[in-house]
N, C-alpha and C positions, 0 to 999 in steps of 0.2 A: 504494500500500500504506500503510495507516494503522497506527500503533503505539498500543498501549494507554497512556493517560496514567496517571501515577502518582498515587495519592491524596495529598492534603495531610495532613501529620501534625502533631498538637499534643501536647506533653508538659506536662501540668499539674503544677505543683510541680517543674518541670524544671530548676531552678538548681543542684541538688546533683550529686554525682559520678555517680549512676546516670542521672539525667535528661540531663545533658550528655554522658555517654558514649554513650547511645542516640542523642541528637541528632547527635553527631559522625559516628557510623557511618552513620546513615540519610542525612544530608546528603551525605556522601561517596559514597553509593550512588546519588545523583541525586534524592532526594526533597526536596520543599519542606517545611521543618520550622519549626514555631512553638514557641518556648519560652515557656511560661506560668508566671506567678507571681502571688502575691497583690498585688504592686506592680509597676508598669511599670518603675521604676528598677532593681529587682532582676533582672528579666528582661533588660533591656538590658545590664546589667553581665555577665550570664552569656553573652549573645550575643557581646559584645565579647571576652571571654576565649576563647570557643570559636573565633572567627575568628582570633585571634592565634595560638593553638596550631596550628590547621590551616595557617595561612600558614607557620609555622616548618617544617611538614612538606611544604611545597610545594603545598598544596591551597588554591586561592583562589576557584575557581568553584563556590560553594555557595550555596544559598538558605536562609538562616536568619533568622527574624524574632522580635521580642519583643512580647508582649502580656500583658495581665492574663488570668487564668485563664478568665473567662467569654467574653471576646472570642476567645481562642484556641480554645476549644471550639466557638464558633459558626463560626469560619473554617475548621475542619478537617473532613476526611472521616473520619479515624480518630483517636481520642483515647487517649492513654496517661496513666494516673494513677500518679505516683511520689512521693506524699506519705507521711509517717509514718501509721501506723494511727490515731493519735489525731486526725488531721485528715481521715481518709478520708470520713466521713459528711458533715461540714460542707462539704467541697469538692464532693462529689457533689450535695448539695442545691442549692448555688449554680449549678451548671452543668447540672442535670437537664434543663431545657427545651431546651438546645442539643444534647443527646445523643440525642434521640429519632430513631430510624431509623438510628443510626450504630453503629459498633463501639467499645466501650470496652475497652482493654487494661488490666486491673487488675494492678498489680505489688505491691500492698500485702501486707505480711506482718504478722500480728497479734502483734508482739513486745510484751511487757509489761516495760518496764524496772523494776528493774535486772537481772532474771533473764532476759535475752534468750536465753541458751543453754538455756532450758527451754521445751519445747513447751507453749503455753497458748492453744489454739484457742478462739475465741469461741463463745457458745451457739448461734449460727446455723450453726456448722460450719466456716466459713472467711470470710476477708475477701472473697473472690470471691463467695460466696453472699450476703453482706451487700449488696454492690454490686448484684447482680442483683435482690434483693428490693426495694431502695430505688428502683432506676431503672425496674423493670417490664419486661415482655417486649418492648416496642418497642425496647429497647436490647440489643444483642448483647454481653453481657459475656464477655470472654475473659481467663482468668487465665494469666499467663506471666511469665518472667524472674525469678522469686523466687530461683532458685538460682545466679544469675550474679553474680560478685563485681564491684562497681562499679570496683574498681581495674583489673580486666582490661578492662573496657569502655573505659577511658581510654587503653589501649595502642593502637598503630597496627597491630597484627597480628591474624591470625585467632585464634579462641578454641578451646581444647580443652574445650568445655563444651556440653552438650546442654540443651535447653529443653523442659519439659513444658507443653503447651498444652491447657487445659481450657475448655470452654464448651458451651452447649446447642445451638448452631447450627454444623453442620459447615462450612458455607461461610465463616462468620466465622473459625473456627479455621484454615481454609486460608489466608485472607488474612493472619492473624497469623504463620503459619509462613513465608510469603513474607518478612515483615519480619524474622523471626528469621534467615533465611538472608541477607538483605541486610545484617544486622549481623555476619555472619561466623560463625554458629553453625548447628547442626542443630536443627530443631524437630520435635516428635513429637505427634501427636494423643494426648491423655491422657484423653479421655472428657468427660462432662458437667461442669458447673460444680461439682457436689458433690465431684468429685475434686480440686478446687483445694486441699482440705485437706491432701492428701498432700505437694504441693510446698511449701506454706506451712510445714508442720511440719518438712520437711527443712531449712529455713533454720536453725532452731535447732540441728539436728544438725550442720550445716556450720559454724556458729559455734563449736560445741564442738571440732570437728576443727581449725579454724583456730587456736584458742587453744592447743590441745595441741601442734600440729606447726608452728606459725609459718608458715602458708601461706594462700592464698586458694583453698580447695577448691571444686570444682563437681561436677556429676554427669555420667556418661557412660553411655549406653545400649549394652549389649553384645548380641551374638548376632544382629545384623542385618547383612545385606549392604548396603553403602553404596548400591548401585544400587537398592535397594528403597525 
């Protein structure tokens, strides 16, 4: 009996709280994870910190590597982008050849500082749509994780947070939902990449709620039986 091998995952711009939080959860679930950065040194520092924190929690058998962004994209089966909106296009241009035929999970939120609590979607409609337009149809862009607080990803427990998953290819969305579940959350098909605008806009709403109530709010889908 053979078991399905898990895809290799790369997280570009993965040295921040969001990227390392996802890396930690996926590595602990048994995935081989590559943390990508613009510089090798920064990626290696993030991997060292991640290993130290996981060792403190009694987790030592994990596969996490450090690479520059382009090499990480080339080595991975599924690539996640966790850079600020201002660096989205330039990073995608750099790694575009390495993404052909792969899934790109775009976590970008088009926040425009200093008014990040105000919804300011780009003219293309969403950051997810920008990524799909830039990369072309040979890349399955899937938008996800915009409404998950990085602080919660850093915790070692399950998350009371749901994830909206948008993309033009159903099979790609299903792959990403598996990764959402591996990270300890529930993922939901949320339609085509056009619908990424809804999740991206919600981030500014959640920022407003967080400031007002002093919390790290997420979203929860109600009215569904868990078994469905």
